[in-house]
TORPA-4810 file (N, C-alpha, C, O; in nm, 3 decimals):
<nodes>
NODE_1_-1.743_-2.333_1.515_-1.627_-2.249_1.503_-1.664_-2.126_1.422_-1.720_-2.137_1.313_M
NODE_2_-1.634_-2.008_1.475_-1.667_-1.883_1.406_-1.537_-1.823_1.353_-1.439_-1.808_1.425_V
NODE_3_-1.540_-1.789_1.226_-1.425_-1.726_1.163_-1.447_-1.574_1.158_-1.547_-1.528_1.103_F
NODE_4_-1.356_-1.500_1.213_-1.365_-1.358_1.209_-1.240_-1.298_1.141_-1.130_-1.353_1.148_T
NODE_5_-1.261_-1.186_1.078_-1.153_-1.116_1.015_-1.132_-0.987_1.095_-1.213_-0.895_1.087_I
NODE_6_-1.030_-0.983_1.167_-0.996_-0.864_1.244_-0.851_-0.845_1.252_-0.779_-0.944_1.270_S
NODE_7_-0.800_-0.726_1.242_-0.655_-0.706_1.257_-0.616_-0.729_1.401_-0.699_-0.712_1.491_P
NODE_8_-0.492_-0.766_1.425_-0.449_-0.798_1.558_-0.458_-0.682_1.660_-0.486_-0.703_1.778_P
NODE_9_-0.435_-0.560_1.611_-0.445_-0.446_1.704_-0.468_-0.320_1.619_-0.444_-0.321_1.498_C
NODE_10_-0.513_-0.215_1.680_-0.535_-0.089_1.608_-0.411_-0.006_1.606_-0.388_0.062_1.506_T
NODE_11_-0.331_-0.005_1.709_-0.201_0.063_1.700_-0.108_0.001_1.805_-0.151_-0.063_1.901_Y
NODE_12_0.019_0.023_1.780_0.125_-0.030_1.865_0.199_0.087_1.927_0.242_0.178_1.855_V
NODE_13_0.214_0.087_2.058_0.278_0.201_2.124_0.409_0.157_2.189_0.430_0.040_2.221_T
NODE_14_0.495_0.256_2.206_0.623_0.244_2.277_0.710_0.131_2.228_0.760_0.051_2.307_N
NODE_15_0.729_0.126_2.100_0.819_0.024_2.043_0.936_0.098_1.975_0.933_0.129_1.856_L
NODE_16_1.037_0.124_2.053_1.150_0.198_1.999_1.224_0.131_1.885_1.277_0.203_1.800_S
NODE_17_1.231_-0.007_1.877_1.297_-0.065_1.760_1.222_-0.035_1.629_1.283_-0.033_1.522_P
NODE_18_1.093_-0.012_1.637_1.016_0.012_1.516_1.011_0.155_1.474_0.952_0.187_1.371_F
NODE_19_1.073_0.244_1.552_1.076_0.386_1.510_1.157_0.398_1.380_1.126_0.480_1.294_I
NODE_20_1.262_0.316_1.369_1.340_0.325_1.246_1.259_0.273_1.129_1.275_0.322_1.017_S
NODE_21_1.174_0.178_1.150_1.087_0.126_1.045_0.988_0.234_0.997_0.971_0.255_0.877_T
NODE_22_0.927_0.302_1.092_0.834_0.405_1.052_0.905_0.522_0.987_0.848_0.585_0.898_I
NODE_23_1.027_0.552_1.029_1.105_0.659_0.964_1.140_0.617_0.820_1.140_0.700_0.730_S
NODE_24_1.168_0.488_0.800_1.191_0.442_0.662_1.066_0.455_0.574_1.075_0.491_0.457_F
NODE_25_0.951_0.425_0.632_0.828_0.443_0.558_0.800_0.587_0.525_0.752_0.618_0.416_L
NODE_26_0.832_0.681_0.621_0.818_0.824_0.590_0.910_0.861_0.478_0.868_0.931_0.385_F
NODE_27_1.034_0.818_0.480_1.129_0.855_0.376_1.089_0.796_0.241_1.095_0.865_0.139_A
NODE_28_1.048_0.672_0.239_1.013_0.608_0.115_0.881_0.668_0.060_0.865_0.679_-0.062_F
NODE_29_0.791_0.707_0.146_0.669_0.773_0.100_0.700_0.908_0.041_0.637_0.950_-0.056_Q
NODE_30_0.797_0.979_0.098_0.838_1.108_0.039_0.897_1.091_-0.098_0.869_1.171_-0.188_G
NODE_31_0.979_0.986_-0.117_1.040_0.961_-0.248_0.932_0.926_-0.348_0.934_0.978_-0.459_I
NODE_32_0.840_0.842_-0.314_0.733_0.806_-0.409_0.645_0.928_-0.442_0.606_0.949_-0.557_I
NODE_33_0.616_1.005_-0.342_0.532_1.128_-0.362_0.607_1.222_-0.457_0.545_1.282_-0.544_L
NODE_34_0.739_1.236_-0.440_0.820_1.324_-0.527_0.817_1.274_-0.671_0.805_1.355_-0.764_Y
NODE_35_0.827_1.143_-0.691_0.826_1.088_-0.826_0.692_1.101_-0.893_0.684_1.126_-1.013_K
NODE_36_0.586_1.084_-0.816_0.451_1.101_-0.870_0.422_1.246_-0.902_0.364_1.275_-1.006_I
NODE_37_0.463_1.337_-0.816_0.436_1.476_-0.837_0.517_1.533_-0.955_0.472_1.627_-1.021_S
NODE_38_0.636_1.475_-0.983_0.713_1.516_-1.096_0.646_1.481_-1.227_0.671_1.546_-1.329_N
NODE_39_0.561_1.381_-1.227_0.486_1.345_-1.350_0.380_1.447_-1.386_0.349_1.468_-1.503_K
NODE_40_0.326_1.512_-1.283_0.219_1.609_-1.307_0.263_1.754_-1.301_0.197_1.839_-1.362_F
NODE_41_0.369_1.787_-1.232_0.411_1.926_-1.217_0.562_1.935_-1.249_0.625_1.840_-1.295_T
NODE_42_0.616_2.054_-1.223_0.761_2.073_-1.244_0.840_2.015_-1.127_0.783_1.981_-1.024_S
NODE_43_0.973_2.005_-1.144_1.055_1.948_-1.038_1.054_2.035_-0.912_1.051_1.982_-0.801_K
NODE_44_1.055_2.166_-0.929_1.057_2.254_-0.815_0.929_2.243_-0.734_0.933_2.237_-0.611_K
NODE_45_0.816_2.240_-0.803_0.686_2.229_-0.736_0.674_2.089_-0.670_0.620_2.076_-0.560_L
NODE_46_0.723_1.986_-0.737_0.723_1.853_-0.679_0.806_1.844_-0.555_0.768_1.778_-0.459_G
NODE_47_0.921_1.910_-0.556_1.008_1.915_-0.435_0.940_1.992_-0.322_0.944_1.951_-0.206_F
NODE_48_0.879_2.101_-0.356_0.805_2.182_-0.253_0.689_2.102_-0.194_0.665_2.105_-0.074_F
NODE_49_0.618_2.031_-0.278_0.506_1.947_-0.231_0.553_1.838_-0.138_0.491_1.809_-0.036_L
NODE_50_0.666_1.776_-0.177_0.721_1.670_-0.093_0.768_1.726_0.042_0.744_1.663_0.145_T
NODE_51_0.833_1.842_0.044_0.874_1.905_0.171_0.752_1.943_0.253_0.753_1.928_0.375_L
NODE_52_0.651_1.992_0.191_0.531_2.031_0.262_0.462_1.910_0.330_0.418_1.917_0.445_L
NODE_53_0.454_1.800_0.255_0.396_1.678_0.315_0.488_1.617_0.420_0.442_1.569_0.524_V
NODE_54_0.619_1.617_0.394_0.713_1.554_0.485_0.722_1.623_0.619_0.745_1.557_0.720_S
NODE_55_0.705_1.752_0.621_0.713_1.825_0.747_0.582_1.870_0.801_0.576_1.965_0.879_F
NODE_56_0.474_1.803_0.761_0.345_1.836_0.815_0.331_1.781_0.957_0.399_1.685_0.994_S
NODE_57_0.245_1.842_1.034_0.230_1.801_1.175_0.168_1.664_1.191_0.190_1.597_1.293_T
NODE_58_0.091_1.622_1.093_0.029_1.491_1.110_0.132_1.381_1.105_0.115_1.279_1.171_I
NODE_59_0.239_1.400_1.027_0.342_1.297_1.025_0.422_1.291_1.156_0.467_1.184_1.196_L
NODE_60_0.438_1.404_1.220_0.506_1.405_1.347_0.424_1.336_1.454_0.480_1.272_1.543_F
NODE_61_0.296_1.348_1.446_0.211_1.275_1.543_0.211_1.126_1.520_0.195_1.049_1.614_S
NODE_62_0.229_1.085_1.395_0.238_0.942_1.362_0.375_0.883_1.396_0.389_0.761_1.402_F
NODE_63_0.477_0.967_1.417_0.611_0.915_1.429_0.637_0.845_1.561_0.735_0.771_1.571_S
NODE_64_0.557_0.865_1.661_0.578_0.797_1.790_0.503_0.665_1.801_0.541_0.580_1.882_T
NODE_65_0.398_0.647_1.724_0.318_0.523_1.728_0.296_0.476_1.587_0.293_0.555_1.492_E
NODE_66_0.280_0.348_1.574_0.264_0.286_1.442_0.112_0.261_1.425_0.057_0.166_1.481_I
NODE_67_0.046_0.347_1.347_-0.094_0.331_1.317_-0.109_0.258_1.184_-0.027_0.276_1.095_Y
NODE_68_-0.209_0.176_1.171_-0.230_0.108_1.044_-0.281_0.203_0.934_-0.272_0.169_0.816_P
NODE_69_-0.334_0.318_0.971_-0.380_0.415_0.872_-0.266_0.469_0.792_-0.276_0.480_0.670_D
NODE_70_-0.155_0.502_0.860_-0.040_0.552_0.785_0.023_0.447_0.697_0.058_0.474_0.582_F
NODE_71_0.037_0.328_0.751_0.092_0.219_0.671_0.003_0.187_0.553_0.053_0.157_0.445_V
NODE_72_-0.130_0.192_0.572_-0.225_0.172_0.463_-0.211_0.280_0.356_-0.217_0.250_0.237_G
NODE_73_-0.193_0.402_0.397_-0.169_0.511_0.306_-0.044_0.495_0.224_-0.039_0.527_0.106_G
NODE_74_0.057_0.444_0.291_0.184_0.417_0.222_0.164_0.306_0.115_0.219_0.315_0.005_F
NODE_75_0.087_0.204_0.148_0.065_0.096_0.050_-0.024_0.143_-0.070_-0.005_0.100_-0.184_F
NODE_76_-0.117_0.229_-0.039_-0.202_0.280_-0.148_-0.118_0.366_-0.242_-0.135_0.358_-0.364_V
NODE_77_-0.027_0.448_-0.186_0.064_0.530_-0.268_0.156_0.441_-0.346_0.186_0.470_-0.462_L
NODE_78_0.203_0.334_-0.286_0.291_0.238_-0.353_0.218_0.166_-0.470_0.276_0.143_-0.576_L
NODE_79_0.091_0.132_-0.448_0.010_0.070_-0.555_-0.007_0.166_-0.670_0.009_0.128_-0.786_I
NODE_80_-0.040_0.289_-0.638_-0.065_0.390_-0.742_0.063_0.412_-0.820_0.057_0.423_-0.943_F
NODE_81_0.179_0.420_-0.755_0.304_0.443_-0.826_0.343_0.325_-0.914_0.376_0.345_-1.031_Y
NODE_82_0.339_0.203_-0.860_0.386_0.090_-0.937_0.289_0.055_-1.050_0.332_-0.001_-1.151_F
NODE_83_0.163_0.085_-1.037_0.066_0.047_-1.142_0.066_0.153_-1.254_0.062_0.116_-1.371_F
NODE_84_0.070_0.279_-1.222_0.054_0.380_-1.324_0.179_0.440_-1.376_0.179_0.491_-1.488_Y
NODE_85_0.291_0.436_-1.301_0.408_0.509_-1.342_0.533_0.421_-1.365_0.640_0.474_-1.394_F
NODE_86_0.520_0.294_-1.352_0.637_0.207_-1.377_0.608_0.122_-1.501_0.495_0.115_-1.550_R
NODE_87_0.714_0.057_-1.551_0.698_-0.027_-1.666_0.615_-0.153_-1.628_0.607_-0.192_-1.512_Q
NODE_88_0.558_-0.210_-1.726_0.474_-0.330_-1.699_0.562_-0.454_-1.694_0.580_-0.524_-1.794_T
NODE_89_0.615_-0.480_-1.576_0.698_-0.599_-1.557_0.629_-0.689_-1.454_0.538_-0.649_-1.382_T
NODE_90_0.678_-0.814_-1.452_0.623_-0.913_-1.364_0.639_-0.865_-1.217_0.547_-0.874_-1.136_F
NODE_91_0.757_-0.814_-1.186_0.790_-0.772_-1.049_0.696_-0.659_-1.004_0.652_-0.660_-0.889_F
NODE_92_0.666_-0.564_-1.089_0.582_-0.453_-1.047_0.437_-0.499_-1.021_0.372_-0.450_-0.929_N
NODE_93_0.389_-0.590_-1.102_0.249_-0.639_-1.077_0.242_-0.729_-0.957_0.138_-0.737_-0.891_F
NODE_94_0.349_-0.798_-0.926_0.351_-0.876_-0.806_0.351_-0.786_-0.683_0.285_-0.817_-0.583_V
NODE_95_0.425_-0.672_-0.690_0.422_-0.579_-0.575_0.283_-0.520_-0.563_0.232_-0.509_-0.451_I
NODE_96_0.220_-0.483_-0.667_0.087_-0.425_-0.662_-0.012_-0.526_-0.608_-0.094_-0.489_-0.524_V
NODE_97_-0.007_-0.649_-0.651_-0.100_-0.752_-0.603_-0.079_-0.785_-0.454_-0.176_-0.802_-0.380_G
NODE_98_0.049_-0.795_-0.411_0.075_-0.821_-0.271_0.033_-0.706_-0.183_-0.019_-0.725_-0.073_L
NODE_99_0.056_-0.582_-0.235_0.013_-0.468_-0.154_-0.137_-0.460_-0.141_-0.189_-0.426_-0.035_S
NODE_100_-0.207_-0.491_-0.251_-0.355_-0.494_-0.246_-0.404_-0.604_-0.147_-0.502_-0.584_-0.075_L
NODE_101_-0.337_-0.716_-0.145_-0.373_-0.822_-0.054_-0.337_-0.791_0.090_-0.402_-0.841_0.182_G
NODE_102_-0.235_-0.710_0.111_-0.193_-0.678_0.248_-0.279_-0.573_0.313_-0.287_-0.568_0.436_F
NODE_103_-0.343_-0.488_0.236_-0.426_-0.381_0.294_-0.538_-0.430_0.390_-0.552_-0.372_0.498_L
NODE_104_-0.615_-0.530_0.357_-0.718_-0.576_0.455_-0.663_-0.632_0.582_-0.735_-0.642_0.681_P
NODE_105_-0.533_-0.670_0.585_-0.472_-0.722_0.707_-0.458_-0.606_0.809_-0.472_-0.627_0.929_I
NODE_106_-0.432_-0.487_0.759_-0.407_-0.375_0.850_-0.532_-0.329_0.924_-0.530_-0.315_1.046_L
NODE_107_-0.636_-0.306_0.854_-0.767_-0.268_0.914_-0.876_-0.331_0.831_-0.858_-0.352_0.711_K
NODE_108_-0.991_-0.362_0.894_-1.091_-0.433_0.823_-1.160_-0.345_0.715_-1.209_-0.397_0.615_S
NODE_109_-1.164_-0.215_0.735_-1.231_-0.132_0.633_-1.138_-0.100_0.515_-1.182_-0.038_0.418_Y
NODE_110_-1.014_-0.141_0.523_-0.922_-0.128_0.405_-0.957_-0.232_0.299_-0.895_-0.231_0.192_F
NODE_111_-1.052_-0.320_0.324_-1.099_-0.413_0.223_-1.164_-0.338_0.108_-1.177_-0.393_-0.001_V
NODE_112_-1.203_-0.215_0.129_-1.262_-0.138_0.019_-1.163_-0.105_-0.091_-1.200_-0.094_-0.208_L
NODE_113_-1.038_-0.089_-0.056_-0.936_-0.059_-0.158_-0.921_-0.169_-0.263_-0.926_-0.140_-0.382_F
NODE_114_-0.904_-0.294_-0.223_-0.896_-0.395_-0.326_-1.030_-0.416_-0.398_-1.032_-0.446_-0.517_P
NODE_115_-1.140_-0.399_-0.326_-1.271_-0.415_-0.393_-1.292_-0.310_-0.503_-1.353_-0.337_-0.607_V
NODE_116_-1.241_-0.189_-0.478_-1.256_-0.082_-0.578_-1.141_-0.079_-0.681_-1.166_-0.061_-0.800_L
NODE_117_-1.016_-0.098_-0.636_-0.904_-0.085_-0.724_-0.878_-0.202_-0.813_-0.836_-0.183_-0.927_L
NODE_118_-0.901_-0.326_-0.764_-0.869_-0.442_-0.844_-0.954_-0.450_-0.974_-0.898_-0.476_-1.081_L
NODE_119_-1.087_-0.428_-0.969_-1.160_-0.431_-1.100_-1.116_-0.318_-1.194_-1.111_-0.336_-1.316_P
NODE_120_-1.085_-0.203_-1.138_-1.038_-0.096_-1.224_-0.905_-0.131_-1.293_-0.888_-0.110_-1.413_I
NODE_121_-0.813_-0.185_-1.213_-0.682_-0.222_-1.268_-0.696_-0.335_-1.374_-0.630_-0.333_-1.478_M
NODE_122_-0.782_-0.432_-1.344_-0.804_-0.540_-1.442_-0.867_-0.486_-1.568_-0.834_-0.531_-1.678_I
NODE_123_-0.958_-0.392_-1.555_-1.021_-0.331_-1.673_-0.916_-0.252_-1.758_-0.916_-0.261_-1.881_F
NODE_124_-0.828_-0.176_-1.690_-0.724_-0.103_-1.759_-0.628_-0.201_-1.834_-0.588_-0.177_-1.948_V
NODE_125_-0.594_-0.308_-1.766_-0.501_-0.406_-1.828_-0.570_-0.481_-1.941_-0.505_-0.515_-2.040_L
NODE_126_-0.699_-0.507_-1.928_-0.776_-0.570_-2.033_-0.783_-0.484_-2.155_-0.773_-0.534_-2.267_F
NODE_127_-0.801_-0.351_-2.136_-0.805_-0.259_-2.249_-0.671_-0.249_-2.320_-0.665_-0.227_-2.441_R
NODE_128_-0.562_-0.265_-2.243_-0.426_-0.263_-2.303_-0.386_-0.397_-2.364_-0.281_-0.409_-2.427_K
NODE_129_-0.472_-0.497_-2.344_-0.445_-0.635_-2.388_-0.326_-0.694_-2.321_-0.246_-0.762_-2.386_R
NODE_130_-0.310_-0.671_-2.192_-0.202_-0.726_-2.113_-0.256_-0.838_-2.033_-0.273_-0.824_-1.912_C
NODE_131_-0.285_-0.950_-2.094_-0.354_-1.059_-2.025_-0.262_-1.132_-1.922_-0.309_-1.178_-1.818_Y
NODE_132_-0.130_-1.141_-1.956_-0.036_-1.199_-1.855_-0.028_-1.116_-1.728_-0.017_-1.170_-1.618_N
NODE_133_-0.033_-0.984_-1.744_-0.024_-0.901_-1.627_-0.148_-0.912_-1.540_-0.139_-0.901_-1.418_N
NODE_134_-0.265_-0.933_-1.604_-0.388_-0.959_-1.527_-0.370_-1.087_-1.439_-0.409_-1.090_-1.323_I
NODE_135_-0.312_-1.187_-1.498_-0.289_-1.314_-1.420_-0.191_-1.288_-1.310_-0.213_-1.332_-1.197_I
NODE_136_-0.082_-1.217_-1.337_0.018_-1.188_-1.234_-0.044_-1.108_-1.118_-0.023_-1.141_-1.001_H
NODE_137_-0.119_-1.006_-1.149_-0.183_-0.920_-1.050_-0.283_-1.003_-0.965_-0.280_-0.998_-0.842_L
NODE_138_-0.370_-1.076_-1.032_-0.472_-1.153_-0.961_-0.410_-1.264_-0.879_-0.454_-1.289_-0.766_S
NODE_139_-0.309_-1.334_-0.934_-0.248_-1.442_-0.858_-0.177_-1.394_-0.733_-0.190_-1.455_-0.627_A
NODE_140_-0.103_-1.288_-0.743_-0.030_-1.234_-0.626_-0.131_-1.184_-0.523_-0.110_-1.203_-0.403_S
NODE_141_-0.241_-1.120_-0.567_-0.343_-1.075_-0.472_-0.408_-1.195_-0.402_-0.429_-1.191_-0.281_F
NODE_142_-0.439_-1.297_-0.475_-0.501_-1.415_-0.415_-0.409_-1.489_-0.323_-0.453_-1.544_-0.222_L
NODE_143_-0.279_-1.494_-0.354_-0.183_-1.558_-0.265_-0.179_-1.483_-0.132_-0.179_-1.546_-0.026_I
NODE_144_-0.175_-1.353_-0.136_-0.169_-1.273_-0.012_-0.298_-1.291_0.068_-0.292_-1.302_0.191_M
NODE_145_-0.413_-1.294_0.004_-0.541_-1.312_0.073_-0.545_-1.454_0.134_-0.589_-1.471_0.248_I
NODE_146_-0.501_-1.554_0.061_-0.500_-1.690_0.117_-0.408_-1.704_0.233_-0.439_-1.777_0.327_L
NODE_147_-0.293_-1.636_0.231_-0.200_-1.640_0.345_-0.268_-1.570_0.466_-0.256_-1.616_0.580_V
NODE_148_-0.337_-1.461_0.439_-0.405_-1.393_0.547_-0.515_-1.480_0.610_-0.524_-1.489_0.733_F
NODE_149_-0.596_-1.542_0.527_-0.702_-1.628_0.577_-0.648_-1.748_0.651_-0.706_-1.789_0.751_F
NODE_150_-0.538_-1.806_0.603_-0.485_-1.923_0.672_-0.423_-1.882_0.807_-0.429_-1.959_0.902_S
NODE_151_-0.365_-1.764_0.817_-0.313_-1.718_0.944_-0.426_-1.685_1.042_-0.418_-1.716_1.160_I
NODE_152_-0.533_-1.620_0.989_-0.645_-1.577_1.076_-0.719_-1.700_1.129_-0.774_-1.694_1.238_S
NODE_153_-0.723_-1.811_1.055_-0.787_-1.932_1.103_-0.712_-1.988_1.219_-0.773_-2.035_1.316_V
NODE_154_-0.580_-1.986_1.213_-0.501_-2.041_1.324_-0.501_-1.947_1.446_-0.489_-1.994_1.559_F
NODE_155_-0.515_-1.817_1.427_-0.517_-1.723_1.539_-0.648_-1.732_1.612_-0.649_-1.730_1.736_I
NODE_156_-0.763_-1.741_1.538_-0.895_-1.741_1.599_-0.931_-1.865_1.667_-1.040_-1.876_1.722_A
</nodes>
């Protein structure tokens, strides 16, 4: 028996019920981008940046089909926001860990994000002496990876 790790498909086309889901991801990504840009720039510049990204032509081309690249970008932005700009709570680290574990499910080369980001995040938390948060982050990441591997074994 050969075990392979591959996402179920590269993109999904002509699914009108999921257009609302992708629109929700666009809107939520805009909100997260606005909050992140307000930390680095003024509110006016952050709003202009969010408008510029929200009405870019690349997002309009993504709006008719659900590509894993856009969803992966959304999860990376979500990880960045919840790890660096939110309070250190159990819920935030569970979201970060689950998002890191969900990335390799989308595309196989998204495995690079957890390989690069997880040691950096653990190092930052170790320097802050947040040992419980390291456990929360690692446990939620491992739970998502184990769920992914158990599903991929039954599919293959």
